[in-house]
C-alpha angles and dihedrals in degrees: 000000000000124000116257095203135048126221114229131185124219131187113212132156114277093245089057092046090052089049091048091052091046091049093051094047092047091056094043091243132127117238093259093056093048092048088052094050092045090052092047089054096044090052089049091052092049091049088049093051091048091050091051092051089052091049090050089050089052094050093051093048089048092050089052086059092043091248111152108139136041086252088057089052093051090047092049094050095048087053088054094057 
């Protein structure tokens, strides 16, 4: 049977290691569980940042076409037909 997890090794400052241990214990989790949760939150934050960047890009492109409202979008789309 193949292993479903992979062991990794990280080097962190001793104070951070102590803080990590305390955090895991205070939340009744082992270090692996805490790390997985931290990774999931980090990935979610990255996705959120990318989404905001995409939104800002869309806002800039819309402004270049003088599109500011839903009505402007509908008018723009009807002109494109």
